[in-house]
MITOR-478923 format. One line per field, with one value per residue (C-alpha): residue in one letter; residue number from 1; x, y, z. Coordinates in nm, 3 decimals, decimal comma. Example, Ala and Ser with C-alpha at 12.3 -4.5 7.8 and 13.67 -1.06 7.14 Angstrom:
type: [A / S]
seq: [1 / 2]
px: [1,230 / 1,367]
py: [-0,450 / -0,106]
pz: [0,780 / 0,714]
//
This chain:
type: [M / S / K / M / P / L / L / F / I / G / H / G / S / P / M / N / A / I / E / K / N / S / F / T / N / T / W / A / E / I / A / A / R / I / P / R / P / E / A / I / V / C / V / S / A / H / W / T / T / D / G / S / C / V / S / D / N / E / H / P / K / T / V / H / D / I / Y / G / F / P / Q / A / L / Y / E / V / K / Y / D / A / P / G / A / P / E / I / A / Y / M / L / R / E / L / A / P / N / V / R / I / D / N / S / W / G / I / D / H / G / A / W / S / V / L / R / V / M / F / P / G / A / D / V / P / L / I / Q / I / S / L / N / L / K / G / D / R / R / Y / H / F / E / L / G / Q / K / L / K / A / L / R / E / K / G / V / L / I / L / G / S / G / N / V / V / H / N / L / G / R / I / N / W / D / M / S / G / G / Y / A / W / A / Q / E / F / D / D / Y / I / R / E / N / V / E / R / R / E / F / Q / N / V / V / D / Y / G / K / A / G / K / S / A / Q / E / A / F / Y / T / T / E / H / F / D / P / L / L / Y / V / L / G / A / S / D / E / K / D / S / L / T / V / F / N / N / E / C / V / L / G / S / L / S / M / T / C / Y / L / F / E / A]
seq: [1 / 2 / 3 / 4 / 5 / 6 / 7 / 8 / 9 / 10 / 11 / 12 / 13 / 14 / 15 / 16 / 17 / 18 / 19 / 20 / 21 / 22 / 23 / 24 / 25 / 26 / 27 / 28 / 29 / 30 / 31 / 32 / 33 / 34 / 35 / 36 / 37 / 38 / 39 / 40 / 41 / 42 / 43 / 44 / 45 / 46 / 47 / 48 / 49 / 50 / 51 / 52 / 53 / 54 / 55 / 56 / 57 / 58 / 59 / 60 / 61 / 62 / 63 / 64 / 65 / 66 / 67 / 68 / 69 / 70 / 71 / 72 / 73 / 74 / 75 / 76 / 77 / 78 / 79 / 80 / 81 / 82 / 83 / 84 / 85 / 86 / 87 / 88 / 89 / 90 / 91 / 92 / 93 / 94 / 95 / 96 / 97 / 98 / 99 / 100 / 101 / 102 / 103 / 104 / 105 / 106 / 107 / 108 / 109 / 110 / 111 / 112 / 113 / 114 / 115 / 116 / 117 / 118 / 119 / 120 / 121 / 122 / 123 / 124 / 125 / 126 / 127 / 128 / 129 / 130 / 131 / 132 / 133 / 134 / 135 / 136 / 137 / 138 / 139 / 140 / 141 / 142 / 143 / 144 / 145 / 146 / 147 / 148 / 149 / 150 / 151 / 152 / 153 / 154 / 155 / 156 / 157 / 158 / 159 / 160 / 161 / 162 / 163 / 164 / 165 / 166 / 167 / 168 / 169 / 170 / 171 / 172 / 173 / 174 / 175 / 176 / 177 / 178 / 179 / 180 / 181 / 182 / 183 / 184 / 185 / 186 / 187 / 188 / 189 / 190 / 191 / 192 / 193 / 194 / 195 / 196 / 197 / 198 / 199 / 200 / 201 / 202 / 203 / 204 / 205 / 206 / 207 / 208 / 209 / 210 / 211 / 212 / 213 / 214 / 215 / 216 / 217 / 218 / 219 / 220 / 221 / 222 / 223 / 224 / 225 / 226 / 227 / 228 / 229 / 230 / 231 / 232 / 233 / 234 / 235 / 236 / 237 / 238 / 239 / 240 / 241 / 242 / 243 / 244 / 245 / 246 / 247 / 248 / 249 / 250 / 251 / 252 / 253 / 254 / 255]
px: [0,022 / 0,123 / 0,181 / -0,109 / -0,098 / -0,167 / -0,372 / -0,439 / -0,750 / -0,859 / -1,233 / -1,362 / -1,765 / -1,950 / -2,143 / -1,907 / -2,075 / -2,389 / -2,225 / -1,996 / -1,709 / -1,324 / -1,209 / -1,499 / -1,388 / -1,032 / -1,110 / -1,322 / -1,035 / -0,768 / -0,998 / -1,014 / -0,634 / -0,508 / -0,541 / -0,891 / -0,830 / -0,918 / -0,998 / -0,976 / -0,855 / -0,946 / -0,820 / -1,097 / -1,089 / -1,433 / -1,360 / -1,164 / -1,127 / -0,915 / -0,672 / -0,632 / -0,937 / -1,046 / -1,395 / -1,450 / -1,831 / -1,912 / -2,147 / -2,068 / -2,344 / -2,310 / -2,259 / -2,436 / -2,201 / -2,306 / -2,558 / -2,728 / -2,682 / -2,951 / -3,204 / -3,055 / -2,715 / -2,843 / -3,038 / -2,716 / -2,623 / -2,251 / -2,326 / -1,981 / -1,901 / -1,654 / -1,315 / -1,258 / -0,983 / -0,786 / -0,877 / -0,717 / -0,421 / -0,416 / -0,436 / -0,100 / 0,076 / -0,022 / -0,127 / -0,190 / -0,490 / -0,803 / -1,165 / -1,451 / -1,757 / -1,969 / -1,894 / -1,931 / -1,858 / -1,848 / -1,893 / -1,467 / -1,509 / -1,846 / -1,827 / -1,493 / -1,568 / -1,921 / -1,761 / -1,456 / -1,576 / -1,991 / -2,068 / -2,005 / -1,809 / -1,484 / -1,431 / -1,386 / -1,249 / -1,165 / -0,926 / -0,937 / -0,728 / -0,594 / -0,664 / -0,385 / -0,137 / 0,102 / 0,213 / 0,501 / 0,242 / 0,066 / 0,333 / 0,483 / 0,193 / 0,128 / 0,477 / 0,305 / 0,055 / 0,279 / 0,296 / -0,113 / 0,008 / 0,096 / -0,234 / -0,429 / -0,500 / -0,571 / -0,487 / -0,655 / -0,615 / -0,913 / -0,879 / -0,772 / -0,407 / -0,561 / -0,905 / -0,973 / -1,399 / -1,362 / -1,195 / -1,418 / -1,526 / -1,774 / -1,751 / -1,375 / -1,243 / -0,920 / -0,727 / -0,576 / -0,181 / -0,150 / -0,319 / -0,158 / 0,187 / 0,094 / -0,024 / 0,280 / 0,536 / 0,361 / 0,348 / 0,738 / 0,796 / 0,613 / 0,766 / 1,135 / 1,055 / 1,123 / 0,839 / 1,009 / 0,936 / 0,589 / 0,571 / 0,708 / 0,485 / 0,510 / 0,839 / 0,609 / 0,571 / 0,311 / 0,087 / 0,092 / -0,096 / -0,342 / -0,408 / -0,606 / -0,700 / -0,717 / -0,503 / -0,770 / -0,799 / -0,384 / -0,317 / -0,476 / -0,167 / 0,062 / -0,067 / -0,028 / 0,356 / 0,484 / 0,317 / 0,503 / 0,830 / 1,124 / 1,062 / 0,688 / 0,608 / 0,369 / 0,134 / -0,023 / -0,375 / -0,641 / -0,349 / -0,554 / -0,704 / -1,081 / -1,294 / -1,017 / -0,920 / -0,946 / -0,704 / -0,797 / -0,466 / -0,444 / -0,158 / -0,131 / 0,157 / 0,244 / 0,465]
py: [-0,011 / 0,337 / 0,613 / 0,800 / 1,225 / 1,454 / 1,717 / 2,106 / 2,255 / 2,588 / 2,534 / 2,903 / 2,925 / 2,615 / 2,787 / 2,597 / 2,238 / 2,373 / 2,640 / 2,600 / 2,842 / 2,826 / 2,689 / 2,412 / 2,371 / 2,270 / 2,097 / 1,846 / 1,879 / 1,755 / 1,466 / 1,325 / 1,378 / 1,176 / 0,767 / 0,729 / 0,649 / 0,319 / 0,588 / 0,953 / 1,061 / 1,442 / 1,708 / 1,980 / 2,307 / 2,241 / 1,958 / 2,096 / 1,879 / 1,880 / 1,603 / 1,419 / 1,233 / 0,984 / 0,814 / 0,420 / 0,491 / 0,266 / 0,539 / 0,883 / 1,131 / 1,482 / 1,777 / 2,062 / 2,328 / 2,661 / 2,895 / 3,183 / 2,993 / 2,895 / 2,575 / 2,406 / 2,375 / 2,208 / 1,957 / 1,848 / 1,476 / 1,351 / 0,991 / 0,849 / 0,503 / 0,491 / 0,345 / 0,167 / -0,045 / 0,284 / 0,497 / 0,171 / 0,166 / 0,551 / 0,467 / 0,227 / 0,529 / 0,762 / 0,607 / 0,939 / 0,962 / 0,840 / 0,734 / 0,963 / 0,925 / 1,248 / 1,413 / 1,327 / 1,448 / 1,836 / 2,110 / 2,136 / 1,779 / 1,746 / 2,104 / 1,971 / 1,582 / 1,642 / 1,797 / 1,611 / 1,285 / 1,303 / 0,958 / 0,987 / 0,609 / 0,651 / 0,504 / 0,883 / 0,958 / 1,251 / 1,377 / 1,626 / 1,912 / 1,907 / 2,289 / 2,203 / 2,098 / 2,382 / 2,407 / 2,148 / 1,922 / 1,939 / 1,881 / 1,578 / 1,422 / 1,428 / 1,279 / 1,004 / 0,960 / 0,936 / 0,533 / 0,585 / 0,713 / 0,353 / 0,189 / 0,407 / 0,644 / 1,039 / 1,262 / 1,586 / 1,896 / 2,131 / 2,517 / 2,843 / 2,975 / 3,332 / 3,359 / 3,631 / 3,688 / 3,999 / 4,176 / 3,995 / 4,294 / 4,139 / 4,401 / 4,304 / 4,059 / 4,019 / 4,051 / 4,294 / 4,364 / 4,154 / 3,885 / 3,836 / 3,890 / 3,634 / 3,350 / 3,429 / 3,387 / 3,064 / 2,946 / 3,051 / 2,861 / 2,520 / 2,563 / 2,584 / 2,282 / 2,539 / 2,388 / 2,530 / 2,870 / 2,748 / 2,578 / 2,934 / 3,151 / 3,454 / 3,523 / 3,632 / 3,998 / 4,169 / 4,013 / 3,693 / 3,936 / 4,002 / 3,624 / 3,468 / 3,550 / 3,167 / 2,891 / 2,600 / 2,674 / 2,702 / 2,383 / 2,173 / 2,260 / 2,143 / 1,770 / 1,773 / 1,914 / 1,688 / 1,350 / 1,484 / 1,360 / 1,551 / 1,359 / 1,431 / 1,721 / 1,995 / 2,177 / 2,465 / 2,604 / 2,822 / 3,080 / 3,394 / 3,582 / 3,669 / 3,889 / 4,081 / 3,870 / 3,490 / 3,279 / 2,988 / 2,860 / 2,484 / 2,193 / 1,888 / 1,684 / 1,344 / 1,097]
pz: [-0,013 / -0,115 / 0,158 / 0,208 / 0,139 / 0,433 / 0,377 / 0,579 / 0,424 / 0,497 / 0,550 / 0,584 / 0,624 / 0,678 / 0,415 / 0,190 / 0,234 / 0,041 / -0,191 / -0,486 / -0,549 / -0,642 / -0,276 / -0,332 / -0,690 / -0,574 / -0,329 / -0,503 / -0,769 / -0,528 / -0,407 / -0,748 / -0,752 / -0,466 / -0,356 / -0,233 / 0,164 / 0,351 / 0,626 / 0,720 / 1,075 / 1,096 / 1,335 / 1,311 / 1,513 / 1,663 / 1,886 / 2,190 / 2,518 / 2,807 / 2,693 / 2,349 / 2,235 / 1,948 / 1,887 / 1,802 / 1,779 / 1,430 / 1,377 / 1,451 / 1,435 / 1,258 / 1,491 / 1,380 / 1,591 / 1,407 / 1,436 / 1,311 / 0,926 / 0,636 / 0,742 / 0,449 / 0,649 / 0,953 / 0,713 / 0,585 / 0,730 / 0,668 / 0,783 / 0,711 / 0,893 / 1,173 / 1,201 / 1,531 / 1,424 / 1,318 / 1,670 / 1,843 / 1,629 / 1,715 / 2,041 / 2,018 / 1,848 / 2,125 / 2,429 / 2,596 / 2,372 / 2,532 / 2,404 / 2,385 / 2,212 / 2,348 / 2,025 / 1,633 / 1,316 / 1,349 / 1,042 / 1,041 / 0,903 / 0,707 / 0,543 / 0,412 / 0,329 / 0,204 / -0,102 / -0,122 / -0,068 / -0,133 / -0,086 / 0,276 / 0,272 / 0,375 / 0,730 / 0,940 / 1,273 / 1,471 / 1,681 / 1,945 / 2,006 / 2,329 / 2,536 / 2,754 / 2,473 / 2,356 / 1,961 / 2,042 / 2,178 / 1,856 / 1,679 / 1,864 / 1,824 / 1,482 / 1,459 / 1,640 / 1,394 / 1,109 / 1,086 / 0,975 / 0,643 / 0,557 / 0,638 / 0,395 / 0,629 / 0,499 / 0,787 / 0,731 / 0,945 / 0,915 / 1,027 / 0,918 / 0,946 / 0,986 / 1,181 / 1,351 / 1,339 / 1,521 / 1,257 / 0,972 / 0,703 / 0,503 / 0,251 / 0,149 / -0,101 / -0,012 / 0,345 / 0,557 / 0,539 / 0,830 / 0,761 / 0,438 / 0,582 / 0,871 / 0,603 / 0,383 / 0,663 / 0,747 / 0,383 / 0,338 / 0,628 / 0,547 / 0,162 / 0,321 / 0,545 / 0,875 / 1,028 / 1,385 / 1,264 / 1,268 / 1,559 / 1,721 / 1,504 / 1,702 / 1,524 / 1,242 / 1,438 / 1,542 / 1,214 / 1,480 / 1,744 / 1,497 / 1,300 / 1,592 / 1,951 / 2,025 / 1,836 / 1,766 / 1,388 / 1,360 / 1,541 / 1,281 / 1,043 / 1,304 / 1,329 / 0,926 / 0,929 / 1,207 / 1,006 / 0,680 / 0,552 / 0,411 / 0,090 / 0,061 / -0,231 / -0,149 / -0,304 / -0,223 / -0,301 / -0,218 / -0,124 / -0,016 / 0,197 / 0,196 / 0,434 / 0,554 / 0,839 / 0,720 / 0,547 / 0,289 / 0,216 / 0,212 / 0,190 / 0,068 / 0,112 / -0,111 / -0,094]
//
């Protein structure tokens, strides 16, 4: 079995689950380009816990963790089967991760996967973000999960490199200068494989202070970087900021 790719998706608005645009069109193109996964492990910005958790539920529920959107979005169901065997394999690689079935598949996962794998027929589990973990913790946990790639597992991080909802400008098509500066800083360091500069994102300067107030949308990228290999090829796509303070930039690592 060939080694599976790694993906970080800047997921943006939940409306991307039901709307077609340049971002979602590229998500679909990437899904058609990569090998079909045996299973998906998703690190979503929207499941945060005290400690790291993973579900072994055979039939995870669709979680509508969104507010104030059109009714059509609340009617979305993404009934992908769970992957208990992958959850147990993950726990062997990272024994500090515990089983927790209190959550399900949230919009960080289903808004993207509904576009990429609309049949909802690829087994899927989520791993939570440990609220007590620092950036190094997330990167090193990603390193531990690297072996899953050899088992046909696609590791998917879903968040946004820049995610400052308090600064959203609905009338702005691009990004503020500081948003673009931070997004460029991360992209340039990912391209150079200088991942420590991504972990220590504060080195970006003042733009890092504006990019987000909390890091849960940034942290999924660190899992993907941790699970990557030096020989992986990198594709950057949807490389732009929107609404002033939101980055849609995505990263694909392929063996």
